[in-house]
ROMINU-7786 format. One record per atom (N, C-alpha, C, O, CB): atom name; residue number from 1; chain; x, y, z. Coordinates in steps of 0.02 Angstrom, whole numbers. Glycine has a CB too. Example, Ala and Ser with C-alpha at 12.3 -4.5 7.8 and 13.67 -1.06 7.14 Angstrom:
# residues 2
<node "N",1,"A",<660,-284,390>>
<node "CA",1,"A",<615,-225,390>>
<node "C",1,"A",<660,-165,390>>
<node "O",1,"A",<712,-166,423>>
<node "CB",1,"A",<565,-224,452>>
<node "N",2,"A",<642,-112,354>>
<node "CA",2,"A",<684,-53,357>>
<node "C",2,"A",<645,2,394>>
<node "O",2,"A",<670,57,402>>
<node "CB",2,"A",<704,-30,286>>
***
This chain:
# residues 65
<node "N",1,"A",<3744,5135,5130>>
<node "CA",1,"A",<3727,5123,5037>>
<node "C",1,"A",<3766,5033,5048>>
<node "O",1,"A",<3810,5011,5084>>
<node "CB",1,"A",<3797,5206,4955>>
<node "N",2,"A",<3735,5012,5012>>
<node "CA",2,"A",<3727,4937,4984>>
<node "C",2,"A",<3829,4932,4976>>
<node "O",2,"A",<3863,4983,4984>>
<node "CB",2,"A",<3662,4931,4883>>
<node "N",3,"A",<3866,4848,4957>>
<node "CA",3,"A",<3917,4867,4926>>
<node "C",3,"A",<3904,4883,4857>>
<node "O",3,"A",<3949,4917,4830>>
<node "CB",3,"A",<3962,4822,4934>>
<node "N",4,"A",<3837,4862,4809>>
<node "CA",4,"A",<3836,4880,4751>>
<node "C",4,"A",<3839,4934,4747>>
<node "O",4,"A",<3892,4946,4717>>
<node "CB",4,"A",<3798,4864,4722>>
<node "N",5,"A",<3805,4995,4762>>
<node "CA",5,"A",<3799,5047,4780>>
<node "C",5,"A",<3873,5090,4776>>
<node "O",5,"A",<3884,5134,4736>>
<node "CB",5,"A",<3767,5039,4840>>
<node "N",6,"A",<3918,5067,4826>>
<node "CA",6,"A",<3982,5079,4837>>
<node "C",6,"A",<4001,5097,4762>>
<node "O",6,"A",<4006,5147,4727>>
<node "CB",6,"A",<4020,5017,4873>>
<node "N",7,"A",<4011,5022,4756>>
<node "CA",7,"A",<4036,5011,4693>>
<node "C",7,"A",<4034,5021,4605>>
<node "O",7,"A",<4072,5007,4559>>
<node "CB",7,"A",<4033,4973,4701>>
<node "N",8,"A",<3969,5051,4612>>
<node "CA",8,"A",<3933,5072,4560>>
<node "C",8,"A",<3943,5133,4524>>
<node "O",8,"A",<3941,5151,4466>>
<node "CB",8,"A",<3878,5073,4579>>
<node "N",9,"A",<3961,5170,4611>>
<node "CA",9,"A",<3983,5257,4627>>
<node "C",9,"A",<4061,5250,4617>>
<node "O",9,"A",<4083,5276,4566>>
<node "CB",9,"A",<3961,5294,4723>>
<node "N",10,"A",<4087,5232,4640>>
<node "CA",10,"A",<4163,5223,4619>>
<node "C",10,"A",<4165,5205,4536>>
<node "O",10,"A",<4193,5246,4500>>
<node "CB",10,"A",<4201,5153,4668>>
<node "N",11,"A",<4137,5150,4509>>
<node "CA",11,"A",<4134,5153,4458>>
<node "C",11,"A",<4146,5217,4404>>
<node "O",11,"A",<4193,5228,4366>>
<node "CB",11,"A",<4090,5130,4462>>
<node "N",12,"A",<4076,5256,4416>>
<node "CA",12,"A",<4051,5318,4381>>
<node "C",12,"A",<4103,5372,4393>>
<node "O",12,"A",<4115,5409,4346>>
<node "CB",12,"A",<3977,5342,4407>>
<node "N",13,"A",<4143,5383,4466>>
<node "CA",13,"A",<4227,5419,4477>>
<node "C",13,"A",<4260,5409,4429>>
<node "O",13,"A",<4277,5453,4390>>
<node "CB",13,"A",<4275,5393,4533>>
<node "N",14,"A",<4279,5325,4422>>
<node "CA",14,"A",<4334,5329,4396>>
<node "C",14,"A",<4348,5321,4324>>
<node "O",14,"A",<4404,5316,4297>>
<node "CB",14,"A",<4362,5294,4426>>
<node "N",15,"A",<4259,5320,4284>>
<node "CA",15,"A",<4236,5304,4204>>
<node "C",15,"A",<4275,5411,4200>>
<node "O",15,"A",<4309,5425,4150>>
<node "CB",15,"A",<4103,5275,4182>>
<node "N",16,"A",<4263,5464,4252>>
<node "CA",16,"A",<4228,5512,4248>>
<node "C",16,"A",<4310,5540,4239>>
<node "O",16,"A",<4332,5576,4194>>
<node "CB",16,"A",<4168,5532,4308>>
<node "N",17,"A",<4339,5517,4286>>
<node "CA",17,"A",<4408,5523,4279>>
<node "C",17,"A",<4465,5513,4223>>
<node "O",17,"A",<4511,5550,4208>>
<node "CB",17,"A",<4422,5492,4317>>
<node "N",18,"A",<4449,5458,4201>>
<node "CA",18,"A",<4486,5410,4164>>
<node "C",18,"A",<4466,5482,4094>>
<node "O",18,"A",<4507,5522,4071>>
<node "CB",18,"A",<4448,5303,4161>>
<node "N",19,"A",<4390,5479,4076>>
<node "CA",19,"A",<4378,5511,4034>>
<node "C",19,"A",<4403,5594,4046>>
<node "O",19,"A",<4400,5627,3994>>
<node "CB",19,"A",<4313,5494,4023>>
<node "N",20,"A",<4425,5631,4104>>
<node "CA",20,"A",<4454,5677,4098>>
<node "C",20,"A",<4508,5690,4083>>
<node "O",20,"A",<4527,5747,4069>>
<node "CB",20,"A",<4450,5695,4127>>
<node "N",21,"A",<4551,5627,4082>>
<node "CA",21,"A",<4649,5637,4088>>
<node "C",21,"A",<4625,5632,4002>>
<node "O",21,"A",<4655,5665,3960>>
<node "CB",21,"A",<4728,5550,4142>>
<node "N",22,"A",<4578,5593,3988>>
<node "CA",22,"A",<4597,5592,3898>>
<node "C",22,"A",<4571,5636,3863>>
<node "O",22,"A",<4573,5629,3802>>
<node "CB",22,"A",<4576,5532,3857>>
<node "N",23,"A",<4540,5691,3889>>
<node "CA",23,"A",<4501,5737,3877>>
<node "C",23,"A",<4549,5769,3874>>
<node "O",23,"A",<4564,5787,3817>>
<node "CB",23,"A",<4448,5753,3913>>
<node "N",24,"A",<4594,5791,3928>>
<node "CA",24,"A",<4662,5825,3938>>
<node "C",24,"A",<4694,5831,3884>>
<node "O",24,"A",<4698,5879,3845>>
<node "CB",24,"A",<4705,5794,3981>>
<node "N",25,"A",<4720,5773,3884>>
<node "CA",25,"A",<4790,5752,3842>>
<node "C",25,"A",<4762,5740,3762>>
<node "O",25,"A",<4795,5733,3711>>
<node "CB",25,"A",<4833,5668,3877>>
<node "N",26,"A",<4693,5741,3772>>
<node "CA",26,"A",<4694,5774,3689>>
<node "C",26,"A",<4708,5846,3671>>
<node "O",26,"A",<4745,5866,3626>>
<node "CB",26,"A",<4624,5766,3656>>
<node "N",27,"A",<4680,5873,3703>>
<node "CA",27,"A",<4705,5940,3701>>
<node "C",27,"A",<4774,5981,3715>>
<node "O",27,"A",<4783,6039,3697>>
<node "CB",27,"A",<4669,5963,3734>>
<node "N",28,"A",<4816,5947,3747>>
<node "CA",28,"A",<4870,5957,3781>>
<node "C",28,"A",<4938,5958,3706>>
<node "O",28,"A",<4936,5905,3675>>
<node "CB",28,"A",<4872,5888,3848>>
<node "N",29,"A",<4977,5994,3686>>
<node "CA",29,"A",<5008,5996,3652>>
<node "C",29,"A",<5091,5993,3687>>
<node "O",29,"A",<5141,6002,3652>>
<node "CB",29,"A",<4981,6044,3617>>
<node "N",30,"A",<5095,5980,3756>>
<node "CA",30,"A",<5162,5977,3793>>
<node "C",30,"A",<5186,5902,3791>>
<node "O",30,"A",<5145,5872,3826>>
<node "CB",30,"A",<5156,6004,3872>>
<node "N",31,"A",<5217,5873,3775>>
<node "CA",31,"A",<5224,5814,3760>>
<node "C",31,"A",<5233,5791,3822>>
<node "O",31,"A",<5189,5754,3845>>
<node "CB",31,"A",<5270,5801,3715>>
<node "N",32,"A",<5296,5809,3864>>
<node "CA",32,"A",<5290,5763,3930>>
<node "C",32,"A",<5223,5775,3982>>
<node "O",32,"A",<5198,5726,4010>>
<node "CB",32,"A",<5359,5777,3975>>
<node "N",33,"A",<5200,5834,3992>>
<node "CA",33,"A",<5144,5829,4002>>
<node "C",33,"A",<5079,5767,3961>>
<node "O",33,"A",<5047,5718,3982>>
<node "CB",33,"A",<5137,5894,3995>>
<node "N",34,"A",<5081,5787,3923>>
<node "CA",34,"A",<5022,5748,3884>>
<node "C",34,"A",<5040,5666,3900>>
<node "O",34,"A",<4993,5628,3910>>
<node "CB",34,"A",<5023,5767,3789>>
<node "N",35,"A",<5093,5647,3900>>
<node "CA",35,"A",<5117,5587,3917>>
<node "C",35,"A",<5095,5566,3994>>
<node "O",35,"A",<5093,5506,4008>>
<node "CB",35,"A",<5194,5590,3907>>
<node "N",36,"A",<5079,5613,4040>>
<node "CA",36,"A",<5054,5605,4080>>
<node "C",36,"A",<4992,5602,4113>>
<node "O",36,"A",<4972,5585,4169>>
<node "CB",36,"A",<5076,5622,4091>>
<node "N",37,"A",<4964,5627,4053>>
<node "CA",37,"A",<4917,5617,4072>>
<node "C",37,"A",<4871,5556,4053>>
<node "O",37,"A",<4817,5532,4070>>
<node "CB",37,"A",<4898,5664,4066>>
<node "N",38,"A",<4920,5543,4009>>
<node "CA",38,"A",<4888,5460,3967>>
<node "C",38,"A",<4926,5401,4004>>
<node "O",38,"A",<4929,5342,3987>>
<node "CB",38,"A",<4915,5449,3865>>
<node "N",39,"A",<4953,5432,4059>>
<node "CA",39,"A",<4969,5380,4080>>
<node "C",39,"A",<4911,5371,4154>>
<node "O",39,"A",<4897,5319,4182>>
<node "CB",39,"A",<5051,5383,4089>>
<node "N",40,"A",<4888,5439,4170>>
<node "CA",40,"A",<4851,5440,4222>>
<node "C",40,"A",<4772,5402,4192>>
<node "O",40,"A",<4737,5365,4226>>
<node "CB",40,"A",<4850,5522,4249>>
<node "N",41,"A",<4757,5422,4128>>
<node "CA",41,"A",<4713,5393,4093>>
<node "C",41,"A",<4697,5335,4091>>
<node "O",41,"A",<4641,5311,4098>>
<node "CB",41,"A",<4720,5403,4049>>
<node "N",42,"A",<4789,5287,4072>>
<node "CA",42,"A",<4784,5208,4101>>
<node "C",42,"A",<4759,5192,4171>>
<node "O",42,"A",<4703,5166,4177>>
<node "CB",42,"A",<4855,5175,4101>>
<node "N",43,"A",<4789,5204,4215>>
<node "CA",43,"A",<4792,5205,4272>>
<node "C",43,"A",<4700,5202,4292>>
<node "O",43,"A",<4674,5150,4312>>
<node "CB",43,"A",<4841,5268,4291>>
<node "N",44,"A",<4671,5250,4286>>
<node "CA",44,"A",<4595,5254,4295>>
<node "C",44,"A",<4583,5202,4268>>
<node "O",44,"A",<4560,5159,4306>>
<node "CB",44,"A",<4554,5310,4267>>
<node "N",45,"A",<4591,5182,4194>>
<node "CA",45,"A",<4560,5116,4153>>
<node "C",45,"A",<4561,5055,4200>>
<node "O",45,"A",<4510,5025,4216>>
<node "CB",45,"A",<4608,5094,4081>>
<node "N",46,"A",<4639,5036,4228>>
<node "CA",46,"A",<4663,4995,4264>>
<node "C",46,"A",<4598,4990,4338>>
<node "O",46,"A",<4579,4934,4357>>
<node "CB",46,"A",<4745,5023,4278>>
<node "N",47,"A",<4575,5043,4365>>
<node "CA",47,"A",<4527,5025,4428>>
<node "C",47,"A",<4467,5026,4394>>
<node "O",47,"A",<4442,4975,4417>>
<node "CB",47,"A",<4527,5077,4495>>
<node "N",48,"A",<4417,5054,4347>>
<node "CA",48,"A",<4378,5017,4344>>
<node "C",48,"A",<4387,4952,4291>>
<node "O",48,"A",<4335,4943,4259>>
<node "CB",48,"A",<4331,5057,4338>>
<node "N",49,"A",<4405,4935,4285>>
<node "CA",49,"A",<4421,4843,4253>>
<node "C",49,"A",<4407,4799,4339>>
<node "O",49,"A",<4354,4770,4354>>
<node "CB",49,"A",<4547,4825,4213>>
<node "N",50,"A",<4479,4807,4390>>
<node "CA",50,"A",<4448,4809,4451>>
<node "C",50,"A",<4385,4816,4477>>
<node "O",50,"A",<4357,4771,4508>>
<node "CB",50,"A",<4469,4842,4473>>
<node "N",51,"A",<4356,4883,4464>>
<node "CA",51,"A",<4295,4872,4491>>
<node "C",51,"A",<4239,4827,4485>>
<node "O",51,"A",<4195,4807,4523>>
<node "CB",51,"A",<4275,4913,4486>>
<node "N",52,"A",<4255,4815,4415>>
<node "CA",52,"A",<4181,4786,4365>>
<node "C",52,"A",<4203,4705,4386>>
<node "O",52,"A",<4160,4662,4384>>
<node "CB",52,"A",<4182,4808,4247>>
<node "N",53,"A",<4282,4684,4409>>
<node "CA",53,"A",<4273,4632,4422>>
<node "C",53,"A",<4250,4611,4500>>
<node "O",53,"A",<4231,4555,4515>>
<node "CB",53,"A",<4325,4608,4398>>
<node "N",54,"A",<4259,4682,4561>>
<node "CA",54,"A",<4218,4657,4607>>
<node "C",54,"A",<4145,4664,4595>>
<node "O",54,"A",<4104,4633,4629>>
<node "CB",54,"A",<4234,4685,4665>>
<node "N",55,"A",<4122,4715,4533>>
<node "CA",55,"A",<4047,4682,4545>>
<node "C",55,"A",<4045,4643,4526>>
<node "O",55,"A",<4007,4614,4564>>
<node "CB",55,"A",<3991,4702,4529>>
<node "N",56,"A",<4064,4596,4476>>
<node "CA",56,"A",<4020,4531,4458>>
<node "C",56,"A",<4033,4483,4489>>
<node "O",56,"A",<4005,4430,4475>>
<node "CB",56,"A",<4022,4507,4398>>
<node "N",57,"A",<4086,4487,4547>>
<node "CA",57,"A",<4098,4453,4573>>
<node "C",57,"A",<4019,4460,4642>>
<node "O",57,"A",<3998,4407,4666>>
<node "CB",57,"A",<4176,4464,4580>>
<node "N",58,"A",<4005,4494,4652>>
<node "CA",58,"A",<3977,4542,4690>>
<node "C",58,"A",<3884,4532,4680>>
<node "O",58,"A",<3840,4530,4723>>
<node "CB",58,"A",<4014,4619,4661>>
<node "N",59,"A",<3880,4526,4616>>
<node "CA",59,"A",<3816,4505,4564>>
<node "C",59,"A",<3826,4424,4568>>
<node "O",59,"A",<3772,4395,4570>>
<node "CB",59,"A",<3824,4538,4469>>
<node "N",60,"A",<3887,4380,4571>>
<node "CA",60,"A",<3847,4307,4582>>
<node "C",60,"A",<3857,4276,4632>>
<node "O",60,"A",<3849,4215,4636>>
<node "CB",60,"A",<3858,4259,4538>>
<node "N",61,"A",<3882,4325,4694>>
<node "CA",61,"A",<3862,4295,4756>>
<node "C",61,"A",<3937,4280,4787>>
<node "O",61,"A",<3952,4253,4840>>
<node "CB",61,"A",<3811,4225,4744>>
<node "N",62,"A",<3983,4307,4730>>
<node "CA",62,"A",<4030,4281,4801>>
<node "C",62,"A",<4088,4335,4830>>
<node "O",62,"A",<4099,4388,4802>>
<node "CB",62,"A",<4079,4206,4778>>
<node "N",63,"A",<4113,4319,4876>>
<node "CA",63,"A",<4149,4377,4893>>
<node "C",63,"A",<4197,4435,4835>>
<node "O",63,"A",<4231,4426,4784>>
<node "CB",63,"A",<4196,4345,4943>>
<node "N",64,"A",<4178,4487,4868>>
<node "CA",64,"A",<4222,4531,4816>>
<node "C",64,"A",<4321,4550,4846>>
<node "O",64,"A",<4354,4600,4834>>
<node "CB",64,"A",<4166,4621,4811>>
<node "N",65,"A",<4329,4526,4860>>
<node "CA",65,"A",<4400,4510,4913>>
<node "C",65,"A",<4412,4457,4868>>
<node "O",65,"A",<4461,4420,4877>>
<node "CB",65,"A",<4393,4485,5008>>
***
């Protein structure tokens, strides 16, 4: 796999995880568990932002690190 393919695959997985946690949080009625799921959803959102920045660097020819 190329670096771009790796990052795009990672991005897909992070988006799936974010949506998964968000869906569970929306259906959860236990407050402390819902809070944890929202926290996990937010963490996945941070990962998405990081990967998107890395992809942008890669696409501009810069080193992604």
